[in-house]
PDB file of N, CA, C and O in Angstrom:
ATOM      1  N   UNK A   1     109.615 152.012  85.375  1.00  0.00           N
ATOM      2  CA  UNK A   1     110.046 150.687  85.719  1.00  0.00           C
ATOM      3  C   UNK A   1     109.014 150.075  86.656  1.00  0.00           C
ATOM      4  O   UNK A   1     108.523 150.733  87.573  1.00  0.00           O
ATOM      5  N   UNK A   2     108.693 148.809  86.414  1.00  0.00           N
ATOM      6  CA  UNK A   2     107.755 148.072  87.255  1.00  0.00           C
ATOM      7  C   UNK A   2     108.537 147.250  88.258  1.00  0.00           C
ATOM      8  O   UNK A   2     109.459 146.527  87.881  1.00  0.00           O
ATOM      9  N   UNK A   3     108.183 147.350  89.533  1.00  0.00           N
ATOM     10  CA  UNK A   3     108.743 146.518  90.581  1.00  0.00           C
ATOM     11  C   UNK A   3     107.701 145.505  91.007  1.00  0.00           C
ATOM     12  O   UNK A   3     106.600 145.870  91.417  1.00  0.00           O
ATOM     13  N   UNK A   4     108.051 144.235  90.909  1.00  0.00           N
ATOM     14  CA  UNK A   4     107.114 143.168  91.271  1.00  0.00           C
ATOM     15  C   UNK A   4     107.558 142.556  92.585  1.00  0.00           C
ATOM     16  O   UNK A   4     108.676 142.052  92.698  1.00  0.00           O
ATOM     17  N   UNK A   5     106.688 142.599  93.570  1.00  0.00           N
ATOM     18  CA  UNK A   5     106.937 141.956  94.855  1.00  0.00           C
ATOM     19  C   UNK A   5     106.133 140.667  94.861  1.00  0.00           C
ATOM     20  O   UNK A   5     104.915 140.683  95.039  1.00  0.00           O
ATOM     21  N   UNK A   6     106.824 139.547  94.663  1.00  0.00           N
ATOM     22  CA  UNK A   6     106.175 138.245  94.551  1.00  0.00           C
ATOM     23  C   UNK A   6     106.133 137.821  93.098  1.00  0.00           C
ATOM     24  O   UNK A   6     105.235 138.215  92.354  1.00  0.00           O
ATOM     25  N   UNK A   7     107.108 137.014  92.693  1.00  0.00           N
ATOM     26  CA  UNK A   7     107.254 136.660  91.279  1.00  0.00           C
ATOM     27  C   UNK A   7     106.812 135.216  91.036  1.00  0.00           C
ATOM     28  O   UNK A   7     107.515 134.435  90.395  1.00  0.00           O
ATOM     29  N   UNK A   8     105.634 134.882  91.563  1.00  0.00           N
ATOM     30  CA  UNK A   8     105.045 133.582  91.268  1.00  0.00           C
ATOM     31  C   UNK A   8     104.358 133.648  89.906  1.00  0.00           C
ATOM     32  O   UNK A   8     104.722 134.469  89.064  1.00  0.00           O
ATOM     33  N   UNK A   9     103.389 132.805  89.694  1.00  0.00           N
ATOM     34  CA  UNK A   9     102.680 132.769  88.417  1.00  0.00           C
ATOM     35  C   UNK A   9     102.029 134.093  88.063  1.00  0.00           C
ATOM     36  O   UNK A   9     102.120 134.542  86.921  1.00  0.00           O
ATOM     37  N   UNK A  10     101.381 134.718  89.017  1.00  0.00           N
ATOM     38  CA  UNK A  10     100.712 135.999  88.759  1.00  0.00           C
ATOM     39  C   UNK A  10     101.741 137.089  88.486  1.00  0.00           C
ATOM     40  O   UNK A  10     101.562 137.903  87.580  1.00  0.00           O
ATOM     41  N   UNK A  11     102.822 137.107  89.272  1.00  0.00           N
ATOM     42  CA  UNK A  11     103.875 138.096  89.062  1.00  0.00           C
ATOM     43  C   UNK A  11     104.524 137.955  87.693  1.00  0.00           C
ATOM     44  O   UNK A  11     104.799 138.956  87.030  1.00  0.00           O
ATOM     45  N   UNK A  12     104.771 136.724  87.264  1.00  0.00           N
ATOM     46  CA  UNK A  12     105.373 136.501  85.934  1.00  0.00           C
ATOM     47  C   UNK A  12     104.418 136.919  84.825  1.00  0.00           C
ATOM     48  O   UNK A  12     104.849 137.436  83.794  1.00  0.00           O
ATOM     49  N   UNK A  13     103.122 136.697  85.032  1.00  0.00           N
ATOM     50  CA  UNK A  13     102.127 137.146  84.054  1.00  0.00           C
ATOM     51  C   UNK A  13     102.106 138.674  83.984  1.00  0.00           C
ATOM     52  O   UNK A  13     102.016 139.243  82.896  1.00  0.00           O
ATOM     53  N   UNK A  14     102.190 139.337  85.133  1.00  0.00           N
ATOM     54  CA  UNK A  14     102.233 140.795  85.180  1.00  0.00           C
ATOM     55  C   UNK A  14     103.470 141.308  84.448  1.00  0.00           C
ATOM     56  O   UNK A  14     103.401 142.319  83.750  1.00  0.00           O
ATOM     57  N   UNK A  15     104.598 140.620  84.601  1.00  0.00           N
ATOM     58  CA  UNK A  15     105.843 140.991  83.931  1.00  0.00           C
ATOM     59  C   UNK A  15     105.656 141.001  82.420  1.00  0.00           C
ATOM     60  O   UNK A  15     106.073 141.943  81.746  1.00  0.00           O
ATOM     61  N   UNK A  16     105.033 139.963  81.890  1.00  0.00           N
ATOM     62  CA  UNK A  16     104.808 139.882  80.439  1.00  0.00           C
ATOM     63  C   UNK A  16     103.946 141.051  79.951  1.00  0.00           C
ATOM     64  O   UNK A  16     104.220 141.639  78.904  1.00  0.00           O
ATOM     65  N   UNK A  17     102.923 141.374  80.707  1.00  0.00           N
ATOM     66  CA  UNK A  17     102.044 142.476  80.308  1.00  0.00           C
ATOM     67  C   UNK A  17     102.777 143.812  80.354  1.00  0.00           C
ATOM     68  O   UNK A  17     102.611 144.645  79.463  1.00  0.00           O
ATOM     69  N   UNK A  18     103.581 144.018  81.383  1.00  0.00           N
ATOM     70  CA  UNK A  18     104.333 145.270  81.503  1.00  0.00           C
ATOM     71  C   UNK A  18     105.336 145.406  80.365  1.00  0.00           C
ATOM     72  O   UNK A  18     105.510 146.493  79.814  1.00  0.00           O
ATOM     73  N   UNK A  19     105.991 144.315  80.015  1.00  0.00           N
ATOM     74  CA  UNK A  19     106.970 144.344  78.922  1.00  0.00           C
ATOM     75  C   UNK A  19     106.302 144.653  77.593  1.00  0.00           C
ATOM     76  O   UNK A  19     106.914 145.266  76.717  1.00  0.00           O
ATOM     77  N   UNK A  20     105.056 144.235  77.435  1.00  0.00           N
ATOM     78  CA  UNK A  20     104.320 144.545  76.208  1.00  0.00           C
ATOM     79  C   UNK A  20     104.134 146.051  76.045  1.00  0.00           C
ATOM     80  O   UNK A  20     103.964 146.543  74.930  1.00  0.00           O
ATOM     81  N   UNK A  21     104.168 146.786  77.167  1.00  0.00           N
ATOM     82  CA  UNK A  21     104.054 148.239  77.135  1.00  0.00           C
ATOM     83  C   UNK A  21     105.425 148.917  77.195  1.00  0.00           C
ATOM     84  O   UNK A  21     105.517 150.134  77.353  1.00  0.00           O
ATOM     85  N   UNK A  22     106.474 148.127  77.068  1.00  0.00           N
ATOM     86  CA  UNK A  22     107.825 148.676  77.037  1.00  0.00           C
ATOM     87  C   UNK A  22     108.435 148.969  78.389  1.00  0.00           C
ATOM     88  O   UNK A  22     109.448 149.664  78.472  1.00  0.00           O
ATOM     89  N   UNK A  23     107.838 148.453  79.454  1.00  0.00           N
ATOM     90  CA  UNK A  23     108.371 148.704  80.800  1.00  0.00           C
ATOM     91  C   UNK A  23     109.524 147.748  81.100  1.00  0.00           C
ATOM     92  O   UNK A  23     109.503 146.584  80.699  1.00  0.00           O
ATOM     93  N   UNK A  24     110.525 148.257  81.810  1.00  0.00           N
ATOM     94  CA  UNK A  24     111.561 147.397  82.370  1.00  0.00           C
ATOM     95  C   UNK A  24     111.021 146.848  83.682  1.00  0.00           C
ATOM     96  O   UNK A  24     110.193 147.485  84.334  1.00  0.00           O
ATOM     97  N   UNK A  25     111.494 145.652  84.073  1.00  0.00           N
ATOM     98  CA  UNK A  25     110.937 144.986  85.250  1.00  0.00           C
ATOM     99  C   UNK A  25     112.049 144.541  86.196  1.00  0.00           C
ATOM    100  O   UNK A  25     113.036 143.931  85.782  1.00  0.00           O
ATOM    101  N   UNK A  26     111.861 144.864  87.486  1.00  0.00           N
ATOM    102  CA  UNK A  26     112.687 144.307  88.553  1.00  0.00           C
ATOM    103  C   UNK A  26     111.744 143.574  89.494  1.00  0.00           C
ATOM    104  O   UNK A  26     110.544 143.846  89.523  1.00  0.00           O
ATOM    105  N   UNK A  27     112.298 142.641  90.263  1.00  0.00           N
ATOM    106  CA  UNK A  27     111.424 141.895  91.178  1.00  0.00           C
ATOM    107  C   UNK A  27     112.155 141.569  92.468  1.00  0.00           C
ATOM    108  O   UNK A  27     113.384 141.539  92.526  1.00  0.00           O
ATOM    109  N   UNK A  28     111.352 141.325  93.507  1.00  0.00           N
ATOM    110  CA  UNK A  28     111.871 140.805  94.763  1.00  0.00           C
ATOM    111  C   UNK A  28     110.995 139.620  95.130  1.00  0.00           C
ATOM    112  O   UNK A  28     109.770 139.676  95.031  1.00  0.00           O
ATOM    113  N   UNK A  29     111.638 138.566  95.550  1.00  0.00           N
ATOM    114  CA  UNK A  29     110.982 137.318  95.884  1.00  0.00           C
ATOM    115  C   UNK A  29     111.699 136.753  97.100  1.00  0.00           C
ATOM    116  O   UNK A  29     112.787 137.216  97.441  1.00  0.00           O
ATOM    117  N   UNK A  30     111.114 135.766  97.758  1.00  0.00           N
ATOM    118  CA  UNK A  30     111.832 135.131  98.871  1.00  0.00           C
ATOM    119  C   UNK A  30     113.159 134.574  98.401  1.00  0.00           C
ATOM    120  O   UNK A  30     114.157 134.649  99.117  1.00  0.00           O
ATOM    121  N   UNK A  31     113.177 134.013  97.198  1.00  0.00           N
ATOM    122  CA  UNK A  31     114.409 133.465  96.618  1.00  0.00           C
ATOM    123  C   UNK A  31     114.542 133.973  95.194  1.00  0.00           C
ATOM    124  O   UNK A  31     113.547 134.167  94.496  1.00  0.00           O
ATOM    125  N   UNK A  32     115.775 134.185  94.770  1.00  0.00           N
ATOM    126  CA  UNK A  32     116.009 134.599  93.394  1.00  0.00           C
ATOM    127  C   UNK A  32     115.635 133.455  92.464  1.00  0.00           C
ATOM    128  O   UNK A  32     115.961 132.298  92.730  1.00  0.00           O
ATOM    129  N   UNK A  33     114.952 133.781  91.374  1.00  0.00           N
ATOM    130  CA  UNK A  33     114.517 132.775  90.415  1.00  0.00           C
ATOM    131  C   UNK A  33     115.638 132.440  89.434  1.00  0.00           C
ATOM    132  O   UNK A  33     116.576 133.218  89.260  1.00  0.00           O
ATOM    133  N   UNK A  34     115.530 131.283  88.801  1.00  0.00           N
ATOM    134  CA  UNK A  34     116.466 130.933  87.735  1.00  0.00           C
ATOM    135  C   UNK A  34     116.244 131.905  86.575  1.00  0.00           C
ATOM    136  O   UNK A  34     115.181 132.516  86.468  1.00  0.00           O
ATOM    137  N   UNK A  35     117.236 132.042  85.720  1.00  0.00           N
ATOM    138  CA  UNK A  35     117.110 132.933  84.554  1.00  0.00           C
ATOM    139  C   UNK A  35     115.887 132.575  83.719  1.00  0.00           C
ATOM    140  O   UNK A  35     115.189 133.454  83.213  1.00  0.00           O
ATOM    141  N   UNK A  36     115.635 131.278  83.582  1.00  0.00           N
ATOM    142  CA  UNK A  36     114.478 130.813  82.812  1.00  0.00           C
ATOM    143  C   UNK A  36     113.168 131.330  83.398  1.00  0.00           C
ATOM    144  O   UNK A  36     112.304 131.830  82.678  1.00  0.00           O
ATOM    145  N   UNK A  37     113.037 131.200  84.724  1.00  0.00           N
ATOM    146  CA  UNK A  37     111.801 131.620  85.395  1.00  0.00           C
ATOM    147  C   UNK A  37     111.677 133.147  85.428  1.00  0.00           C
ATOM    148  O   UNK A  37     110.579 133.683  85.275  1.00  0.00           O
ATOM    149  N   UNK A  38     112.800 133.846  85.628  1.00  0.00           N
ATOM    150  CA  UNK A  38     112.764 135.308  85.720  1.00  0.00           C
ATOM    151  C   UNK A  38     112.507 135.938  84.362  1.00  0.00           C
ATOM    152  O   UNK A  38     111.970 137.043  84.289  1.00  0.00           O
ATOM    153  N   UNK A  39     112.871 135.268  83.302  1.00  0.00           N
ATOM    154  CA  UNK A  39     112.583 135.756  81.950  1.00  0.00           C
ATOM    155  C   UNK A  39     113.174 137.122  81.646  1.00  0.00           C
ATOM    156  O   UNK A  39     112.589 137.900  80.893  1.00  0.00           O
ATOM    157  N   UNK A  40     114.330 137.420  82.227  1.00  0.00           N
ATOM    158  CA  UNK A  40     114.960 138.702  81.933  1.00  0.00           C
ATOM    159  C   UNK A  40     114.716 139.775  82.977  1.00  0.00           C
ATOM    160  O   UNK A  40     115.360 140.823  82.941  1.00  0.00           O
ATOM    161  N   UNK A  41     113.799 139.538  83.907  1.00  0.00           N
ATOM    162  CA  UNK A  41     113.586 140.506  84.987  1.00  0.00           C
ATOM    163  C   UNK A  41     114.778 140.428  85.937  1.00  0.00           C
ATOM    164  O   UNK A  41     115.352 139.358  86.135  1.00  0.00           O
ATOM    165  N   UNK A  42     115.141 141.556  86.516  1.00  0.00           N
ATOM    166  CA  UNK A  42     116.314 141.621  87.387  1.00  0.00           C
ATOM    167  C   UNK A  42     115.890 141.511  88.840  1.00  0.00           C
ATOM    168  O   UNK A  42     114.991 142.221  89.290  1.00  0.00           O
ATOM    169  N   UNK A  43     116.548 140.610  89.578  1.00  0.00           N
ATOM    170  CA  UNK A  43     116.289 140.433  91.007  1.00  0.00           C
ATOM    171  C   UNK A  43     116.973 141.558  91.776  1.00  0.00           C
ATOM    172  O   UNK A  43     118.150 141.840  91.553  1.00  0.00           O
ATOM    173  N   UNK A  44     116.234 142.205  92.685  1.00  0.00           N
ATOM    174  CA  UNK A  44     116.791 143.280  93.513  1.00  0.00           C
ATOM    175  C   UNK A  44     116.318 143.095  94.944  1.00  0.00           C
ATOM    176  O   UNK A  44     115.365 142.359  95.201  1.00  0.00           O
ATOM    177  N   UNK A  45     116.983 143.761  95.870  1.00  0.00           N
ATOM    178  CA  UNK A  45     116.553 143.757  97.267  1.00  0.00           C
ATOM    179  C   UNK A  45     115.251 144.533  97.420  1.00  0.00           C
ATOM    180  O   UNK A  45     114.864 145.313  96.551  1.00  0.00           O
ATOM    181  N   UNK A  46     114.592 144.299  98.541  1.00  0.00           N
ATOM    182  CA  UNK A  46     113.294 144.922  98.781  1.00  0.00           C
ATOM    183  C   UNK A  46     113.383 146.448  98.753  1.00  0.00           C
ATOM    184  O   UNK A  46     112.565 147.111  98.117  1.00  0.00           O
ATOM    185  N   UNK A  47     114.386 147.002  99.449  1.00  0.00           N
ATOM    186  CA  UNK A  47     114.524 148.455  99.506  1.00  0.00           C
ATOM    187  C   UNK A  47     114.803 149.033  98.124  1.00  0.00           C
ATOM    188  O   UNK A  47     114.250 150.070  97.756  1.00  0.00           O
ATOM    189  N   UNK A  48     115.665 148.360  97.358  1.00  0.00           N
ATOM    190  CA  UNK A  48     115.979 148.841  96.008  1.00  0.00           C
ATOM    191  C   UNK A  48     114.734 148.811  95.120  1.00  0.00           C
ATOM    192  O   UNK A  48     114.531 149.709  94.302  1.00  0.00           O
ATOM    193  N   UNK A  49     113.910 147.788  95.278  1.00  0.00           N
ATOM    194  CA  UNK A  49     112.676 147.707  94.497  1.00  0.00           C
ATOM    195  C   UNK A  49     111.816 148.935  94.757  1.00  0.00           C
ATOM    196  O   UNK A  49     111.291 149.534  93.819  1.00  0.00           O
ATOM    197  N   UNK A  50     111.666 149.316  96.030  1.00  0.00           N
ATOM    198  CA  UNK A  50     110.847 150.479  96.367  1.00  0.00           C
ATOM    199  C   UNK A  50     111.463 151.779  95.856  1.00  0.00           C
ATOM    200  O   UNK A  50     110.745 152.685  95.435  1.00  0.00           O
ATOM    201  N   UNK A  51     112.783 151.871  95.894  1.00  0.00           N
ATOM    202  CA  UNK A  51     113.459 153.104  95.492  1.00  0.00           C
ATOM    203  C   UNK A  51     113.478 153.306  93.980  1.00  0.00           C
ATOM    204  O   UNK A  51     113.387 154.438  93.505  1.00  0.00           O
ATOM    205  N   UNK A  52     113.595 152.221  93.225  1.00  0.00           N
ATOM    206  CA  UNK A  52     113.816 152.363  91.783  1.00  0.00           C
ATOM    207  C   UNK A  52     112.573 152.182  90.930  1.00  0.00           C
ATOM    208  O   UNK A  52     112.601 152.496  89.740  1.00  0.00           O
ATOM    209  N   UNK A  53     111.487 151.688  91.498  1.00  0.00           N
ATOM    210  CA  UNK A  53     110.292 151.385  90.709  1.00  0.00           C
ATOM    211  C   UNK A  53     109.347 152.576  90.632  1.00  0.00           C
ATOM    212  O   UNK A  53     109.129 153.273  91.624  1.00  0.00           O
ATOM    213  N   UNK A  54     108.792 152.804  89.457  1.00  0.00           N
ATOM    214  CA  UNK A  54     107.750 153.814  89.287  1.00  0.00           C
ATOM    215  C   UNK A  54     106.396 153.262  89.698  1.00  0.00           C
ATOM    216  O   UNK A  54     105.540 153.989  90.202  1.00  0.00           O
ATOM    217  N   UNK A  55     106.213 151.956  89.474  1.00  0.00           N
ATOM    218  CA  UNK A  55     104.982 151.250  89.853  1.00  0.00           C
ATOM    219  C   UNK A  55     105.410 150.009  90.611  1.00  0.00           C
ATOM    220  O   UNK A  55     106.317 149.299  90.176  1.00  0.00           O
ATOM    221  N   UNK A  56     104.763 149.736  91.750  1.00  0.00           N
ATOM    222  CA  UNK A  56     105.053 148.540  92.535  1.00  0.00           C
ATOM    223  C   UNK A  56     103.820 147.651  92.512  1.00  0.00           C
ATOM    224  O   UNK A  56     102.735 148.069  92.915  1.00  0.00           O
ATOM    225  N   UNK A  57     103.992 146.426  92.041  1.00  0.00           N
ATOM    226  CA  UNK A  57     102.892 145.468  91.964  1.00  0.00           C
ATOM    227  C   UNK A  57     103.063 144.441  93.074  1.00  0.00           C
ATOM    228  O   UNK A  57     104.081 143.752  93.140  1.00  0.00           O
ATOM    229  N   UNK A  58     102.055 144.340  93.953  1.00  0.00           N
ATOM    230  CA  UNK A  58     102.088 143.386  95.064  1.00  0.00           C
ATOM    231  C   UNK A  58     101.383 142.112  94.632  1.00  0.00           C
ATOM    232  O   UNK A  58     100.170 142.102  94.424  1.00  0.00           O
ATOM    233  N   UNK A  59     102.145 141.046  94.500  1.00  0.00           N
ATOM    234  CA  UNK A  59     101.600 139.775  94.031  1.00  0.00           C
ATOM    235  C   UNK A  59     101.929 138.681  95.037  1.00  0.00           C
ATOM    236  O   UNK A  59     102.654 137.735  94.729  1.00  0.00           O
ATOM    237  N   UNK A  60     101.390 138.822  96.233  1.00  0.00           N
ATOM    238  CA  UNK A  60     101.649 137.858  97.281  1.00  0.00           C
ATOM    239  C   UNK A  60     100.465 137.854  98.234  1.00  0.00           C
ATOM    240  O   UNK A  60      99.727 138.836  98.320  1.00  0.00           O
ATOM    241  N   UNK A  61     100.283 136.741  98.954  1.00  0.00           N
ATOM    242  CA  UNK A  61      99.176 136.683  99.904  1.00  0.00           C
ATOM    243  C   UNK A  61      99.371 137.705 101.014  1.00  0.00           C
ATOM    244  O   UNK A  61     100.503 138.036 101.365  1.00  0.00           O
ATOM    245  N   UNK A  62      98.287 138.197 101.558  1.00  0.00           N
ATOM    246  CA  UNK A  62      98.364 139.131 102.682  1.00  0.00           C
ATOM    247  C   UNK A  62      98.686 138.318 103.925  1.00  0.00           C
ATOM    248  O   UNK A  62      97.799 137.849 104.639  1.00  0.00           O
ATOM    249  N   UNK A  63      99.984 138.167 104.159  1.00  0.00           N
ATOM    250  CA  UNK A  63     100.466 137.360 105.262  1.00  0.00           C
ATOM    251  C   UNK A  63     101.708 138.048 105.808  1.00  0.00           C
ATOM    252  O   UNK A  63     102.700 138.189 105.094  1.00  0.00           O
ATOM    253  N   UNK A  64     101.665 138.471 107.046  1.00  0.00           N
ATOM    254  CA  UNK A  64     102.754 139.241 107.642  1.00  0.00           C
ATOM    255  C   UNK A  64     104.076 138.491 107.558  1.00  0.00           C
ATOM    256  O   UNK A  64     105.126 139.119 107.413  1.00  0.00           O
ATOM    257  N   UNK A  65     104.052 137.172 107.644  1.00  0.00           N
ATOM    258  CA  UNK A  65     105.298 136.406 107.620  1.00  0.00           C
ATOM    259  C   UNK A  65     106.013 136.517 106.278  1.00  0.00           C
ATOM    260  O   UNK A  65     107.228 136.329 106.229  1.00  0.00           O
ATOM    261  N   UNK A  66     105.313 136.811 105.194  1.00  0.00           N
ATOM    262  CA  UNK A  66     105.922 136.862 103.877  1.00  0.00           C
ATOM    263  C   UNK A  66     106.568 138.203 103.555  1.00  0.00           C
ATOM    264  O   UNK A  66     107.396 138.286 102.648  1.00  0.00           O
ATOM    265  N   UNK A  67     106.201 139.249 104.282  1.00  0.00           N
ATOM    266  CA  UNK A  67     106.764 140.561 104.000  1.00  0.00           C
ATOM    267  C   UNK A  67     108.140 140.700 104.628  1.00  0.00           C
ATOM    268  O   UNK A  67     108.368 140.191 105.725  1.00  0.00           O
ATOM    269  N   UNK A  68     109.060 141.379 103.956  1.00  0.00           N
ATOM    270  CA  UNK A  68     110.384 141.621 104.538  1.00  0.00           C
ATOM    271  C   UNK A  68     110.264 142.432 105.815  1.00  0.00           C
ATOM    272  O   UNK A  68     109.279 143.145 106.003  1.00  0.00           O
ATOM    273  N   UNK A  69     111.259 142.334 106.705  1.00  0.00           N
ATOM    274  CA  UNK A  69     111.196 143.057 107.980  1.00  0.00           C
ATOM    275  C   UNK A  69     111.036 144.562 107.796  1.00  0.00           C
ATOM    276  O   UNK A  69     110.485 145.234 108.668  1.00  0.00           O
ATOM    277  N   UNK A  70     111.500 145.090 106.692  1.00  0.00           N
ATOM    278  CA  UNK A  70     111.401 146.537 106.460  1.00  0.00           C
ATOM    279  C   UNK A  70     110.134 146.902 105.703  1.00  0.00           C
ATOM    280  O   UNK A  70     110.062 147.971 105.096  1.00  0.00           O
ATOM    281  N   UNK A  71     109.143 146.034 105.730  1.00  0.00           N
ATOM    282  CA  UNK A  71     107.939 146.259 104.944  1.00  0.00           C
ATOM    283  C   UNK A  71     107.130 147.457 105.411  1.00  0.00           C
ATOM    284  O   UNK A  71     106.208 147.880 104.713  1.00  0.00           O
ATOM    285  N   UNK A  72     107.450 148.013 106.571  1.00  0.00           N
ATOM    286  CA  UNK A  72     106.734 149.217 106.986  1.00  0.00           C
ATOM    287  C   UNK A  72     106.938 150.332 105.968  1.00  0.00           C
ATOM    288  O   UNK A  72     106.155 151.281 105.918  1.00  0.00           O
ATOM    289  N   UNK A  73     107.992 150.220 105.153  1.00  0.00           N
ATOM    290  CA  UNK A  73     108.206 151.193 104.083  1.00  0.00           C
ATOM    291  C   UNK A  73     107.024 151.186 103.114  1.00  0.00           C
ATOM    292  O   UNK A  73     106.728 152.202 102.485  1.00  0.00           O
ATOM    293  N   UNK A  74     106.356 150.051 102.994  1.00  0.00           N
ATOM    294  CA  UNK A  74     105.192 149.980 102.104  1.00  0.00           C
ATOM    295  C   UNK A  74     104.057 150.858 102.612  1.00  0.00           C
ATOM    296  O   UNK A  74     103.234 151.337 101.832  1.00  0.00           O
ATOM    297  N   UNK A  75     104.017 151.063 103.910  1.00  0.00           N
ATOM    298  CA  UNK A  75     102.937 151.850 104.482  1.00  0.00           C
ATOM    299  C   UNK A  75     103.200 153.346 104.367  1.00  0.00           C
ATOM    300  O   UNK A  75     102.280 154.148 104.525  1.00  0.00           O
ATOM    301  N   UNK A  76     104.439 153.729 104.096  1.00  0.00           N
ATOM    302  CA  UNK A  76     104.785 155.134 103.923  1.00  0.00           C
ATOM    303  C   UNK A  76     104.332 155.570 102.531  1.00  0.00           C
ATOM    304  O   UNK A  76     104.355 154.767 101.599  1.00  0.00           O
ATOM    305  N   UNK A  77     103.934 156.794 102.382  1.00  0.00           N
ATOM    306  CA  UNK A  77     103.568 157.265 101.050  1.00  0.00           C
ATOM    307  C   UNK A  77     104.787 157.196 100.134  1.00  0.00           C
ATOM    308  O   UNK A  77     105.884 157.609 100.508  1.00  0.00           O
ATOM    309  N   UNK A  78     104.578 156.678  98.951  1.00  0.00           N
ATOM    310  CA  UNK A  78     105.655 156.610  97.980  1.00  0.00           C
ATOM    311  C   UNK A  78     105.822 157.996  97.365  1.00  0.00           C
ATOM    312  O   UNK A  78     104.827 158.640  97.031  1.00  0.00           O
ATOM    313  N   UNK A  79     107.056 158.468  97.209  1.00  0.00           N
ATOM    314  CA  UNK A  79     107.239 159.787  96.613  1.00  0.00           C
ATOM    315  C   UNK A  79     106.749 159.804  95.181  1.00  0.00           C
ATOM    316  O   UNK A  79     106.891 158.811  94.469  1.00  0.00           O
ATOM    317  N   UNK A  80     106.172 160.918  94.742  1.00  0.00           N
ATOM    318  CA  UNK A  80     105.680 160.998  93.373  1.00  0.00           C
ATOM    319  C   UNK A  80     106.818 160.726  92.402  1.00  0.00           C
ATOM    320  O   UNK A  80     107.952 161.099  92.702  1.00  0.00           O
ATOM    321  N   UNK A  81     106.591 160.121  91.296  1.00  0.00           N
ATOM    322  CA  UNK A  81     105.323 159.662  90.739  1.00  0.00           C
ATOM    323  C   UNK A  81     105.071 158.194  90.992  1.00  0.00           C
ATOM    324  O   UNK A  81     104.436 157.552  90.156  1.00  0.00           O
ATOM    325  N   UNK A  82     105.531 157.616  92.103  1.00  0.00           N
ATOM    326  CA  UNK A  82     105.370 156.200  92.388  1.00  0.00           C
ATOM    327  C   UNK A  82     103.903 155.830  92.570  1.00  0.00           C
ATOM    328  O   UNK A  82     103.121 156.601  93.126  1.00  0.00           O
ATOM    329  N   UNK A  83     103.539 154.641  92.096  1.00  0.00           N
ATOM    330  CA  UNK A  83     102.169 154.172  92.168  1.00  0.00           C
ATOM    331  C   UNK A  83     102.118 152.748  92.651  1.00  0.00           C
ATOM    332  O   UNK A  83     102.655 151.871  91.974  1.00  0.00           O
ATOM    333  N   UNK A  84     101.491 152.455  93.811  1.00  0.00           N
ATOM    334  CA  UNK A  84     101.333 151.052  94.220  1.00  0.00           C
ATOM    335  C   UNK A  84     100.185 150.418  93.435  1.00  0.00           C
ATOM    336  O   UNK A  84      99.206 151.078  93.086  1.00  0.00           O
ATOM    337  N   UNK A  85     100.329 149.140  93.174  1.00  0.00           N
ATOM    338  CA  UNK A  85      99.294 148.423  92.420  1.00  0.00           C
ATOM    339  C   UNK A  85      99.125 147.059  93.037  1.00  0.00           C
ATOM    340  O   UNK A  85     100.113 146.419  93.397  1.00  0.00           O
ATOM    341  N   UNK A  86      97.895 146.594  93.170  1.00  0.00           N
ATOM    342  CA  UNK A  86      97.647 145.267  93.706  1.00  0.00           C
ATOM    343  C   UNK A  86      96.701 144.553  92.772  1.00  0.00           C
ATOM    344  O   UNK A  86      96.341 143.402  93.020  1.00  0.00           O
TER     345      UNK A  86
END
């Protein structure tokens, strides 16, 4: 499962590519997107995204204000077989 953090234009493009490989997609964004914009991806909380995703794609500017308060979890090693992707 692919977890997308930041579901703007780049995140939505990443979703399409992942689906082409048969991956299921969840995402976390500042706000939940409309069904049209999400295109079938499921909105989840930040912690759930980290727990349930095999690959996490970071699609947001490097700006401390945009990361959730619990973002220090991103700095912890993800348990195998999790893979961060930027």
